[in-house]
DRENDO-1510 file (C-alpha; in Angstrom, 1 decimal, always signed):
<recs>
REC; n; res; u; v; w
REC; 1; UNK; -66.3; +15.8; -10.1 .
REC; 2; UNK; -67.5; +15.7; -6.4 .
REC; 3; UNK; -65.3; +13.6; -4.1 .
REC; 4; UNK; -64.8; +12.5; -0.7 .
REC; 5; UNK; -61.8; +11.3; +1.4 .
REC; 6; UNK; -62.5; +8.8; +4.0 .
REC; 7; UNK; -60.4; +6.7; +6.4 .
REC; 8; UNK; -57.4; +7.0; +8.6 .
REC; 9; UNK; -54.6; +6.2; +8.7 .
REC; 10; UNK; -55.2; +4.3; +5.2 .
REC; 11; UNK; -57.4; +6.8; +3.6 .
REC; 12; UNK; -59.3; +6.4; +0.0 .
REC; 13; UNK; -60.7; +9.2; -2.1 .
REC; 14; UNK; -64.1; +8.3; -3.5 .
REC; 15; UNK; -65.0; +10.2; -6.7 .
REC; 16; UNK; -68.2; +11.0; -7.9 .
REC; 17; UNK; -68.7; +11.6; -11.9 .
REC; 18; UNK; -71.4; +13.1; -13.7 .
REC; 19; UNK; -72.4; +10.9; -16.8 .
REC; 20; UNK; -69.3; +11.5; -19.7 .
REC; 21; UNK; -67.0; +12.7; -16.8 .
REC; 22; UNK; -63.5; +11.0; -16.7 .
REC; 23; UNK; -60.8; +10.7; -14.3 .
REC; 24; UNK; -57.5; +9.0; -14.8 .
REC; 25; UNK; -54.9; +7.0; -12.5 .
REC; 26; UNK; -51.8; +5.0; -13.0 .
REC; 27; UNK; -52.3; +1.5; -14.1 .
REC; 28; UNK; -53.7; -0.9; -10.7 .
REC; 29; UNK; -54.6; +2.4; -8.9 .
REC; 30; UNK; -58.5; +1.8; -9.2 .
REC; 31; UNK; -59.9; +0.2; -5.7 .
REC; 32; UNK; -63.4; -0.3; -6.5 .
REC; 33; UNK; -66.0; +1.5; -8.9 .
REC; 34; UNK; -69.5; +1.1; -9.9 .
REC; 35; UNK; -70.4; -1.2; -12.9 .
REC; 36; UNK; -71.2; +1.7; -15.4 .
REC; 37; UNK; -67.6; +2.9; -15.0 .
REC; 38; UNK; -65.8; +2.3; -18.6 .
REC; 39; UNK; -62.1; +1.9; -18.6 .
REC; 40; UNK; -59.8; +2.8; -21.2 .
REC; 41; UNK; -55.8; +2.0; -21.2 .
REC; 42; UNK; -53.3; +4.0; -23.3 .
REC; 43; UNK; -50.0; +5.2; -23.2 .
REC; 44; UNK; -51.1; +8.9; -22.3 .
REC; 45; UNK; -49.4; +10.8; -25.1 .
REC; 46; UNK; -46.1; +10.8; -26.9 .
REC; 47; UNK; -43.1; +8.8; -26.5 .
REC; 48; UNK; -41.5; +11.6; -24.4 .
REC; 49; UNK; -44.5; +11.8; -21.9 .
REC; 50; UNK; -44.1; +7.9; -21.4 .
REC; 51; UNK; -40.4; +8.3; -20.8 .
REC; 52; UNK; -41.2; +11.0; -18.6 .
REC; 53; UNK; -43.5; +9.1; -16.3 .
REC; 54; UNK; -41.4; +5.9; -16.0 .
REC; 55; UNK; -38.4; +8.0; -14.8 .
REC; 56; UNK; -40.8; +9.5; -12.0 .
REC; 57; UNK; -41.6; +6.1; -10.7 .
REC; 58; UNK; -45.0; +5.8; -12.5 .
REC; 59; UNK; -46.4; +3.4; -15.3 .
REC; 60; UNK; -45.8; +4.4; -18.6 .
REC; 61; UNK; -49.6; +3.3; -19.2 .
REC; 62; UNK; -52.4; +5.3; -17.7 .
REC; 63; UNK; -56.2; +4.1; -17.1 .
REC; 64; UNK; -59.0; +6.4; -17.8 .
REC; 65; UNK; -62.5; +5.7; -16.3 .
REC; 66; UNK; -65.5; +7.1; -17.7 .
REC; 67; UNK; -69.1; +7.5; -16.2 .
REC; 68; UNK; -71.6; +5.9; -18.8 .
REC; 69; UNK; -75.5; +5.8; -18.7 .
REC; 70; UNK; -75.7; +7.8; -15.6 .
REC; 71; UNK; -73.6; +9.2; -12.6 .
REC; 72; UNK; -70.6; +6.8; -11.8 .
REC; 73; UNK; -68.3; +6.3; -8.8 .
REC; 74; UNK; -64.6; +5.2; -8.2 .
REC; 75; UNK; -62.4; +4.9; -5.5 .
REC; 76; UNK; -58.6; +5.3; -5.1 .
REC; 77; UNK; -56.9; +3.9; -1.8 .
REC; 78; UNK; -53.6; +5.2; -0.4 .
REC; 79; UNK; -50.7; +2.4; -0.4 .
REC; 80; UNK; -49.2; +3.5; +2.6 .
REC; 81; UNK; -50.3; +4.8; +6.1 .
REC; 82; UNK; -50.9; +8.7; +5.4 .
REC; 83; UNK; -52.9; +11.1; +3.8 .
REC; 84; UNK; -54.3; +11.9; +0.5 .
REC; 85; UNK; -54.7; +15.3; -0.4 .
REC; 86; UNK; -56.5; +17.4; -3.1 .
REC; 87; UNK; -54.8; +19.9; -5.1 .
REC; 88; UNK; -56.3; +22.4; -7.6 .
REC; 89; UNK; -53.9; +22.5; -10.5 .
REC; 90; UNK; -53.9; +25.6; -12.8 .
REC; 91; UNK; -51.7; +27.4; -15.2 .
REC; 92; UNK; -50.7; +29.7; -12.2 .
REC; 93; UNK; -50.6; +26.8; -9.8 .
REC; 94; UNK; -47.9; +24.1; -11.0 .
REC; 95; UNK; -47.1; +21.4; -8.2 .
REC; 96; UNK; -44.0; +19.5; -7.5 .
REC; 97; UNK; -44.3; +16.2; -5.3 .
REC; 98; UNK; -42.2; +13.3; -4.4 .
REC; 99; UNK; -41.7; +10.4; -6.6 .
REC; 100; UNK; -44.8; +8.0; -7.1 .
REC; 101; UNK; -47.0; +10.4; -4.9 .
REC; 102; UNK; -49.4; +10.6; -7.7 .
REC; 103; UNK; -52.9; +8.9; -7.2 .
REC; 104; UNK; -55.5; +10.2; -9.9 .
REC; 105; UNK; -56.5; +13.3; -11.5 .
REC; 106; UNK; -58.7; +15.2; -14.1 .
REC; 107; UNK; -57.6; +14.2; -17.5 .
REC; 108; UNK; -56.5; +17.8; -18.2 .
REC; 109; UNK; -53.8; +17.5; -15.5 .
REC; 110; UNK; -50.4; +16.5; -16.8 .
REC; 111; UNK; -47.7; +14.3; -15.3 .
REC; 112; UNK; -44.3; +14.8; -15.9 .
REC; 113; UNK; -40.9; +15.0; -14.5 .
REC; 114; UNK; -39.3; +17.8; -12.7 .
REC; 115; UNK; -35.5; +18.0; -13.1 .
REC; 116; UNK; -33.6; +20.0; -10.1 .
REC; 117; UNK; -31.9; +22.8; -11.2 .
REC; 118; UNK; -28.8; +21.8; -9.3 .
REC; 119; UNK; -27.5; +18.2; -9.8 .
REC; 120; UNK; -26.2; +18.1; -6.3 .
REC; 121; UNK; -29.4; +18.7; -4.9 .
REC; 122; UNK; -31.0; +15.8; -6.9 .
REC; 123; UNK; -28.4; +13.4; -6.0 .
REC; 124; UNK; -28.2; +14.1; -2.0 .
REC; 125; UNK; -31.6; +15.9; -1.3 .
REC; 126; UNK; -33.4; +12.8; -0.4 .
REC; 127; UNK; -36.2; +12.8; -3.1 .
REC; 128; UNK; -33.9; +11.6; -5.9 .
REC; 129; UNK; -32.7; +13.3; -9.0 .
REC; 130; UNK; -36.4; +13.7; -10.5 .
REC; 131; UNK; -39.6; +14.6; -8.7 .
REC; 132; UNK; -42.9; +14.6; -10.3 .
REC; 133; UNK; -44.6; +17.7; -11.8 .
REC; 134; UNK; -48.3; +18.3; -11.9 .
REC; 135; UNK; -49.3; +21.0; -14.4 .
REC; 136; UNK; -52.3; +21.8; -16.6 .
REC; 137; UNK; -56.0; +22.7; -15.3 .
REC; 138; UNK; -58.0; +20.3; -12.8 .
REC; 139; UNK; -57.9; +18.4; -9.7 .
REC; 140; UNK; -55.2; +16.0; -8.8 .
REC; 141; UNK; -55.1; +13.6; -5.6 .
REC; 142; UNK; -51.6; +13.0; -4.1 .
REC; 143; UNK; -50.4; +10.6; -1.3 .
REC; 144; UNK; -48.6; +11.7; +1.7 .
REC; 145; UNK; -46.8; +9.4; +4.0 .
REC; 146; UNK; -48.0; +9.8; +7.5 .
REC; 147; UNK; -49.4; +13.3; +8.6 .
REC; 148; UNK; -49.1; +16.4; +7.0 .
REC; 149; UNK; -47.3; +19.7; +8.2 .
REC; 150; UNK; -47.4; +22.9; +5.8 .
REC; 151; UNK; -45.5; +25.9; +5.6 .
REC; 152; UNK; -45.8; +29.0; +3.8 .
REC; 153; UNK; -42.4; +30.5; +2.7 .
REC; 154; UNK; -41.8; +33.9; +1.4 .
REC; 155; UNK; -39.2; +35.2; -0.9 .
REC; 156; UNK; -35.7; +34.7; +0.8 .
REC; 157; UNK; -37.3; +32.3; +3.6 .
REC; 158; UNK; -36.1; +28.7; +3.5 .
REC; 159; UNK; -36.4; +25.4; +5.8 .
REC; 160; UNK; -34.0; +22.6; +6.2 .
REC; 161; UNK; -35.6; +19.3; +5.6 .
REC; 162; UNK; -34.1; +15.7; +6.6 .
REC; 163; UNK; -33.8; +13.0; +3.7 .
REC; 164; UNK; -37.3; +12.1; +2.6 .
REC; 165; UNK; -39.5; +14.5; +4.7 .
REC; 166; UNK; -40.3; +16.7; +1.6 .
REC; 167; UNK; -43.6; +15.6; +0.3 .
REC; 168; UNK; -44.6; +18.4; -1.9 .
REC; 169; UNK; -43.9; +22.0; -3.0 .
REC; 170; UNK; -45.2; +24.8; -5.4 .
REC; 171; UNK; -42.8; +25.0; -8.3 .
REC; 172; UNK; -42.1; +28.4; -7.3 .
REC; 173; UNK; -39.8; +26.9; -4.7 .
REC; 174; UNK; -36.3; +25.9; -5.2 .
REC; 175; UNK; -34.4; +23.1; -3.8 .
REC; 176; UNK; -30.6; +22.6; -2.7 .
REC; 177; UNK; -28.4; +20.7; -0.5 .
REC; 178; UNK; -26.7; +21.7; +2.7 .
REC; 179; UNK; -24.2; +19.7; +4.1 .
REC; 180; UNK; -24.2; +19.0; +7.9 .
REC; 181; UNK; -21.6; +21.4; +9.6 .
REC; 182; UNK; -18.9; +19.6; +11.9 .
REC; 183; UNK; -17.4; +16.2; +11.3 .
REC; 184; UNK; -18.5; +14.8; +14.4 .
REC; 185; UNK; -22.1; +15.9; +13.9 .
REC; 186; UNK; -22.1; +14.3; +10.3 .
REC; 187; UNK; -20.4; +11.1; +11.5 .
REC; 188; UNK; -22.0; +10.6; +14.9 .
REC; 189; UNK; -25.2; +12.7; +14.7 .
REC; 190; UNK; -27.5; +10.1; +13.1 .
REC; 191; UNK; -28.8; +12.7; +11.0 .
REC; 192; UNK; -26.8; +11.8; +7.7 .
REC; 193; UNK; -24.2; +14.0; +5.6 .
REC; 194; UNK; -27.0; +16.5; +4.0 .
REC; 195; UNK; -30.0; +18.3; +4.5 .
REC; 196; UNK; -32.5; +19.3; +1.8 .
REC; 197; UNK; -32.9; +23.0; +1.8 .
REC; 198; UNK; -36.3; +24.4; +0.2 .
REC; 199; UNK; -36.5; +28.2; -0.4 .
REC; 200; UNK; -39.3; +30.6; -1.1 .
REC; 201; UNK; -41.7; +31.9; -2.3 .
REC; 202; UNK; -44.1; +29.1; -2.2 .
REC; 203; UNK; -46.0; +26.3; +0.0 .
REC; 204; UNK; -44.3; +23.4; +1.3 .
REC; 205; UNK; -45.9; +20.4; +2.4 .
REC; 206; UNK; -43.8; +18.0; +4.7 .
REC; 207; UNK; -44.6; +14.5; +5.8 .
REC; 208; UNK; -44.1; +13.1; +9.2 .
REC; 209; UNK; -43.5; +9.3; +8.2 .
REC; 210; UNK; -41.8; +8.8; +5.0 .
REC; 211; UNK; -42.0; +5.0; +3.6 .
REC; 212; UNK; -38.5; +4.6; +3.8 .
REC; 213; UNK; -38.5; +5.7; +7.5 .
REC; 214; UNK; -41.5; +3.4; +8.0 .
REC; 215; UNK; -39.6; +0.4; +6.5 .
REC; 216; UNK; -36.8; +1.0; +9.0 .
REC; 217; UNK; -38.8; +0.9; +12.0 .
REC; 218; UNK; -40.5; -2.3; +11.4 .
REC; 219; UNK; -37.4; -4.1; +9.8 .
REC; 220; UNK; -36.1; -5.0; +13.2 .
REC; 221; UNK; -39.3; -6.8; +14.0 .
REC; 222; UNK; -39.3; -9.0; +10.7 .
REC; 223; UNK; -38.1; -12.5; +10.9 .
REC; 224; UNK; -35.0; -13.6; +9.2 .
REC; 225; UNK; -34.5; -16.9; +7.8 .
REC; 226; UNK; -31.7; -19.3; +9.0 .
</recs>
């Protein structure tokens, strides 16, 4: 599969498929395509996998698009201002991403849920109890809200992240929560009661404008009814 990512701040990934090649996406994920792309909708596996995808915020159904009778083209656009990042998934490289970040992938990439090892990290860490795990073999395209900042954490290194700013991390990283120290800081600091601590080893991708923060920024300017 060849691909090109275009556009800013609303990017789109345009995939060019050889005859017989297939790409997968969530229901409603396709933006435009050439007429020779054939669509097939299915549940994408057993009931357990369907349930897993539903819990991560995705549709239980997947669409598969296959190029027929020659080279085909298909595009997947971002739903929020930000970036689309390509990731090479392999047995030695499993990725954990924020809920609903998955955009499209090779059919050999598996989307499932990732449980936090500690329940507290799930409830207060800013990304919910369940995140998405991308495993298997192939390329996956992931949506990032806003711009991207990357860190490579060695074993024993960690970073504290405010709610919602964790976009993706290697599955080798671990997640925990840390209470903001000081009653005054917690109540009046405007940063909430908890921060997310991500520890290495592994790579971390942070986003500068979570969709929740974007919604909060524009909310004061939305007229309200009488």
